[in-house]
Biotite code that builds the C-alpha atoms (Angstrom):
import biotite.structure as struc

atoms = struc.array([
    struc.Atom([-0.142, -0.193, 0.023], chain_id="A", res_id=1, res_name="UNK", atom_name="CA", element="C"),
    struc.Atom([2.472, 2.523, 0.979], chain_id="A", res_id=2, res_name="UNK", atom_name="CA", element="C"),
    struc.Atom([4.986, 1.827, -2.577], chain_id="A", res_id=3, res_name="UNK", atom_name="CA", element="C"),
    struc.Atom([2.031, 2.529, -4.298], chain_id="A", res_id=4, res_name="UNK", atom_name="CA", element="C"),
    struc.Atom([1.126, 6.062, -2.323], chain_id="A", res_id=5, res_name="UNK", atom_name="CA", element="C"),
    struc.Atom([4.864, 6.587, -3.397], chain_id="A", res_id=6, res_name="UNK", atom_name="CA", element="C"),
    struc.Atom([4.128, 5.673, -7.491], chain_id="A", res_id=7, res_name="UNK", atom_name="CA", element="C"),
    struc.Atom([1.217, 7.755, -6.754], chain_id="A", res_id=8, res_name="UNK", atom_name="CA", element="C"),
    struc.Atom([2.429, 10.422, -5.629], chain_id="A", res_id=9, res_name="UNK", atom_name="CA", element="C"),
    struc.Atom([6.027, 10.575, -8.325], chain_id="A", res_id=10, res_name="UNK", atom_name="CA", element="C"),
    struc.Atom([2.816, 10.038, -10.827], chain_id="A", res_id=11, res_name="UNK", atom_name="CA", element="C"),
    struc.Atom([1.695, 13.269, -10.018], chain_id="A", res_id=12, res_name="UNK", atom_name="CA", element="C"),
    struc.Atom([4.577, 14.839, -9.812], chain_id="A", res_id=13, res_name="UNK", atom_name="CA", element="C"),
    struc.Atom([5.718, 14.110, -13.474], chain_id="A", res_id=14, res_name="UNK", atom_name="CA", element="C"),
    struc.Atom([2.333, 14.952, -14.621], chain_id="A", res_id=15, res_name="UNK", atom_name="CA", element="C"),
    struc.Atom([2.660, 18.868, -12.381], chain_id="A", res_id=16, res_name="UNK", atom_name="CA", element="C"),
    struc.Atom([6.475, 19.388, -14.167], chain_id="A", res_id=17, res_name="UNK", atom_name="CA", element="C"),
    struc.Atom([5.906, 17.923, -17.713], chain_id="A", res_id=18, res_name="UNK", atom_name="CA", element="C"),
    struc.Atom([1.802, 17.446, -18.736], chain_id="A", res_id=19, res_name="UNK", atom_name="CA", element="C"),
    struc.Atom([1.337, 21.476, -18.426], chain_id="A", res_id=20, res_name="UNK", atom_name="CA", element="C"),
    struc.Atom([-0.004, 21.338, -21.744], chain_id="A", res_id=21, res_name="UNK", atom_name="CA", element="C"),
    struc.Atom([-3.012, 18.146, -21.759], chain_id="A", res_id=22, res_name="UNK", atom_name="CA", element="C"),
    struc.Atom([-3.841, 17.834, -25.600], chain_id="A", res_id=23, res_name="UNK", atom_name="CA", element="C"),
    struc.Atom([-7.189, 15.890, -26.109], chain_id="A", res_id=24, res_name="UNK", atom_name="CA", element="C"),
    struc.Atom([-5.376, 14.832, -29.609], chain_id="A", res_id=25, res_name="UNK", atom_name="CA", element="C"),
    struc.Atom([-1.690, 14.378, -30.640], chain_id="A", res_id=26, res_name="UNK", atom_name="CA", element="C"),
    struc.Atom([-1.003, 15.155, -33.933], chain_id="A", res_id=27, res_name="UNK", atom_name="CA", element="C"),
    struc.Atom([2.400, 13.518, -35.605], chain_id="A", res_id=28, res_name="UNK", atom_name="CA", element="C"),
    struc.Atom([4.009, 15.492, -37.586], chain_id="A", res_id=29, res_name="UNK", atom_name="CA", element="C"),
    struc.Atom([5.222, 13.389, -40.827], chain_id="A", res_id=30, res_name="UNK", atom_name="CA", element="C"),
    struc.Atom([3.779, 10.579, -40.243], chain_id="A", res_id=31, res_name="UNK", atom_name="CA", element="C"),
    struc.Atom([2.105, 10.139, -43.538], chain_id="A", res_id=32, res_name="UNK", atom_name="CA", element="C"),
    struc.Atom([5.193, 10.983, -45.469], chain_id="A", res_id=33, res_name="UNK", atom_name="CA", element="C"),
    struc.Atom([5.625, 7.316, -46.720], chain_id="A", res_id=34, res_name="UNK", atom_name="CA", element="C"),
    struc.Atom([8.691, 7.760, -49.079], chain_id="A", res_id=35, res_name="UNK", atom_name="CA", element="C"),
    struc.Atom([11.233, 9.428, -46.300], chain_id="A", res_id=36, res_name="UNK", atom_name="CA", element="C"),
    struc.Atom([13.603, 7.762, -44.831], chain_id="A", res_id=37, res_name="UNK", atom_name="CA", element="C"),
    struc.Atom([14.985, 9.012, -41.129], chain_id="A", res_id=38, res_name="UNK", atom_name="CA", element="C"),
    struc.Atom([18.487, 7.427, -41.108], chain_id="A", res_id=39, res_name="UNK", atom_name="CA", element="C"),
    struc.Atom([22.139, 8.474, -42.852], chain_id="A", res_id=40, res_name="UNK", atom_name="CA", element="C"),
    struc.Atom([25.688, 6.875, -42.296], chain_id="A", res_id=41, res_name="UNK", atom_name="CA", element="C"),
    struc.Atom([28.533, 9.826, -41.434], chain_id="A", res_id=42, res_name="UNK", atom_name="CA", element="C"),
    struc.Atom([29.523, 9.074, -45.152], chain_id="A", res_id=43, res_name="UNK", atom_name="CA", element="C"),
    struc.Atom([26.371, 10.265, -46.840], chain_id="A", res_id=44, res_name="UNK", atom_name="CA", element="C"),
    struc.Atom([25.483, 13.161, -44.722], chain_id="A", res_id=45, res_name="UNK", atom_name="CA", element="C"),
    struc.Atom([29.399, 14.848, -45.647], chain_id="A", res_id=46, res_name="UNK", atom_name="CA", element="C"),
    struc.Atom([28.027, 14.499, -49.007], chain_id="A", res_id=47, res_name="UNK", atom_name="CA", element="C"),
    struc.Atom([25.124, 15.475, -48.582], chain_id="A", res_id=48, res_name="UNK", atom_name="CA", element="C"),
    struc.Atom([27.046, 19.120, -47.098], chain_id="A", res_id=49, res_name="UNK", atom_name="CA", element="C"),
    struc.Atom([29.224, 19.325, -50.108], chain_id="A", res_id=50, res_name="UNK", atom_name="CA", element="C"),
    struc.Atom([26.422, 19.109, -52.123], chain_id="A", res_id=51, res_name="UNK", atom_name="CA", element="C"),
    struc.Atom([24.434, 21.836, -50.415], chain_id="A", res_id=52, res_name="UNK", atom_name="CA", element="C"),
    struc.Atom([27.484, 24.335, -49.749], chain_id="A", res_id=53, res_name="UNK", atom_name="CA", element="C"),
    struc.Atom([27.440, 24.519, -53.792], chain_id="A", res_id=54, res_name="UNK", atom_name="CA", element="C"),
    struc.Atom([23.726, 25.226, -53.670], chain_id="A", res_id=55, res_name="UNK", atom_name="CA", element="C"),
    struc.Atom([23.060, 21.884, -55.291], chain_id="A", res_id=56, res_name="UNK", atom_name="CA", element="C"),
    struc.Atom([19.443, 22.150, -55.960], chain_id="A", res_id=57, res_name="UNK", atom_name="CA", element="C"),
    struc.Atom([17.138, 19.514, -53.884], chain_id="A", res_id=58, res_name="UNK", atom_name="CA", element="C"),
    struc.Atom([15.573, 17.698, -56.371], chain_id="A", res_id=59, res_name="UNK", atom_name="CA", element="C"),
    struc.Atom([19.684, 17.265, -58.221], chain_id="A", res_id=60, res_name="UNK", atom_name="CA", element="C"),
    struc.Atom([20.354, 16.100, -54.697], chain_id="A", res_id=61, res_name="UNK", atom_name="CA", element="C"),
    struc.Atom([18.071, 13.461, -53.863], chain_id="A", res_id=62, res_name="UNK", atom_name="CA", element="C"),
    struc.Atom([19.106, 12.169, -57.116], chain_id="A", res_id=63, res_name="UNK", atom_name="CA", element="C"),
    struc.Atom([23.071, 12.084, -56.502], chain_id="A", res_id=64, res_name="UNK", atom_name="CA", element="C"),
    struc.Atom([22.376, 10.408, -52.372], chain_id="A", res_id=65, res_name="UNK", atom_name="CA", element="C"),
    struc.Atom([19.716, 7.757, -54.165], chain_id="A", res_id=66, res_name="UNK", atom_name="CA", element="C"),
    struc.Atom([17.336, 9.318, -52.018], chain_id="A", res_id=67, res_name="UNK", atom_name="CA", element="C"),
    struc.Atom([13.540, 10.628, -52.530], chain_id="A", res_id=68, res_name="UNK", atom_name="CA", element="C"),
    struc.Atom([13.896, 14.592, -52.555], chain_id="A", res_id=69, res_name="UNK", atom_name="CA", element="C"),
    struc.Atom([11.259, 14.758, -49.103], chain_id="A", res_id=70, res_name="UNK", atom_name="CA", element="C"),
    struc.Atom([14.457, 12.113, -47.654], chain_id="A", res_id=71, res_name="UNK", atom_name="CA", element="C"),
    struc.Atom([17.091, 15.208, -49.173], chain_id="A", res_id=72, res_name="UNK", atom_name="CA", element="C"),
    struc.Atom([14.206, 18.127, -47.554], chain_id="A", res_id=73, res_name="UNK", atom_name="CA", element="C"),
    struc.Atom([13.699, 17.170, -44.347], chain_id="A", res_id=74, res_name="UNK", atom_name="CA", element="C"),
    struc.Atom([17.758, 16.300, -43.832], chain_id="A", res_id=75, res_name="UNK", atom_name="CA", element="C"),
    struc.Atom([17.906, 19.875, -45.170], chain_id="A", res_id=76, res_name="UNK", atom_name="CA", element="C"),
    struc.Atom([15.584, 21.142, -42.453], chain_id="A", res_id=77, res_name="UNK", atom_name="CA", element="C"),
    struc.Atom([17.999, 19.248, -39.835], chain_id="A", res_id=78, res_name="UNK", atom_name="CA", element="C"),
    struc.Atom([20.896, 20.380, -41.120], chain_id="A", res_id=79, res_name="UNK", atom_name="CA", element="C"),
    struc.Atom([19.318, 24.152, -41.436], chain_id="A", res_id=80, res_name="UNK", atom_name="CA", element="C"),
    struc.Atom([18.232, 24.458, -38.000], chain_id="A", res_id=81, res_name="UNK", atom_name="CA", element="C"),
    struc.Atom([21.370, 22.393, -36.600], chain_id="A", res_id=82, res_name="UNK", atom_name="CA", element="C"),
    struc.Atom([23.548, 25.013, -37.593], chain_id="A", res_id=83, res_name="UNK", atom_name="CA", element="C"),
    struc.Atom([25.154, 22.460, -40.116], chain_id="A", res_id=84, res_name="UNK", atom_name="CA", element="C"),
    struc.Atom([24.762, 23.696, -43.051], chain_id="A", res_id=85, res_name="UNK", atom_name="CA", element="C"),
    struc.Atom([23.840, 27.055, -43.950], chain_id="A", res_id=86, res_name="UNK", atom_name="CA", element="C"),
    struc.Atom([20.286, 28.483, -44.442], chain_id="A", res_id=87, res_name="UNK", atom_name="CA", element="C"),
    struc.Atom([18.639, 28.669, -47.996], chain_id="A", res_id=88, res_name="UNK", atom_name="CA", element="C"),
    struc.Atom([16.234, 31.322, -49.142], chain_id="A", res_id=89, res_name="UNK", atom_name="CA", element="C"),
    struc.Atom([13.409, 29.716, -49.698], chain_id="A", res_id=90, res_name="UNK", atom_name="CA", element="C"),
    struc.Atom([10.058, 30.945, -51.229], chain_id="A", res_id=91, res_name="UNK", atom_name="CA", element="C"),
    struc.Atom([8.105, 29.171, -48.579], chain_id="A", res_id=92, res_name="UNK", atom_name="CA", element="C"),
    struc.Atom([9.352, 31.582, -45.580], chain_id="A", res_id=93, res_name="UNK", atom_name="CA", element="C"),
])
């Protein structure tokens, strides 16, 4: 019984600290992107960064790396957000 009280108290504490925004619906981003590949080797990252820095178009990078355009776009966004490659002036922003 004492163990159950401790567990209950711990759960309430976690909920108070980490679940400040309760959501009835959880939306998972990119869940329906079927052609997205999420895993890249160190060599692929290095090649991507080189192609990105010479300002190669995303479609061409995808062809060169034999990856989908979605995968390359997501990797580009990830690398930009981490400051690993320079941001591009995209019209969509």
